[in-house]
Residue, then its C-alpha position, 0 to 999 in steps of 0.5 A: m659376350f656383346y660388345g660386338f653387338a654393342t659396337k655394330k661391329a657384329t650383325i644379324p643382317g635385316y636385324e636390330i640387336d635390342h640388348v635386354l638386361d637383367d639378372i640370370q635368376s630372372l632371365n630363367v623366369r622369363a625363358m619359361t614362357g619364351e618371352l625372349p628370342v634370344t636368351a642367356i640362361s643357366a644351364h640348370a634352367y634348360p631342361y625346363v625350357a628345352d620345348k622352346y630353346w635350342i641351346m647355342k654351342t656359342g656363348a656358354s659360360m663354363g669354367e675351367g677350374y673355377g665355379p661357385i664357392i661356398v663361403s663362410k664367416k663362421y666356419k673355417t672348413l666344410a667338415e664344421l658346416e656339414a657338421d651343423p644341423n642347423a647351418v644355412i647357407a644363401q644360394p643366389g636362385k632356385l633355377t641357377t646352376a649353383n643351386l643345381l650343384l648345391r643340392s646335388w652334392f649338399g642337399h642335407i644342408q639347409s638353404r635360403e634363396m636370395a638376390f646374388d648380390a645380398i649373399i656376401g652381407a647376410v654372410l657378414d651379418g650372420s643372417v646365414d651361416a655361409g653362402l654360395l658366390i657367383h659372379e664377382g663374389q668368386i674373386t672380391w670374397q677374401d675382401y671381407g674377410l671370409n672363409k672359402l669352404a668349398d669350390f664347385g670349380e674344383i669338386w666338378q673336375e674332381k668328378t668329370g675327370g677335367l670337363p669344364l663346368p657349365l654355368g650359363l647358356d645362350c639360347v635361341r628360340k626353336d620357331l625362329g627356325e634353324d638357319m636363323a639359330r646358325t646365324v644368331s650363333q654365328a654373329l654371336r661368335d662375331s661379337i665376342k672375337w671382336a671382344y677378344a680383338e679389343e680386349k681393353e675396350s670390351v673390358e671397360y664396356a662390360l665394366q658398365w655393369g661391373r658393381g664397383i669393381d675395378a678394371a683389373t677385377g673385371a678383366t680376371f673375372v672375364k677371363m674366367y668364364v669367357n674363354d675357348v668353350t664360350i667360342d665353341m663349346g664343342e665336344r667337351g662342352k656338350q659332354a659337360l652339359d650331358y653329365l650335368f643334366r643326368m646328375g640332375h635328373q639322377a637326383g630328382i632335381i630336374p627333368e630329364v633331357g634328351e638328346i642335346t642339339l647345339y647351333 
């Protein structure tokens, strides 16, 4: 998404863009204090920072039938996992959207927070009975001989009648003002369009942070979560956010979110 910024083909007039790299759970925590003017966060985190940030209609990571997955070495089916009262699932961060979905749908199963890139190893060595995978683990799990027990993207589509699954959002701090919020959103849209126009180069750029995955796997993963709703989430994306926030609030997990304004 930031390829256009990195190559200076997309700009915000009058401003230098400092690209801050951090894992999503750390960005969630930093957003609590409004540290960064523009930041990516988990959709789960937004209710806690809604007083400080607006959601941009551009830059969201939404899965069209894709989502975090539960894998296990010990169990072959979800029913086996749910039948074990002592089972423990590793999850990738308290404020990740993956964890919100886990708590909403499988809150009866014990979970343990752990760095997302340590989860597969913990499943393999038996430290946990199952793992909730995000990022490239969603497409590399078969390489480790694991069993996929559930796909949150598929569950979400069944429950919502085909809405995209909101996982990550890009937000702009409210104290910048509405005009700047729109300017930033348009600039990010331009950056993403450049990435599509120069796909080979933009995937190579992104693979710097691909944690050892090859170009083909990287391209596959990018296309799962940088899609039409990333450029503009539109009404479907807004409906999906409304559903997610309502579900989480009704489950007693997150504060209520009022009317969502997108920039």
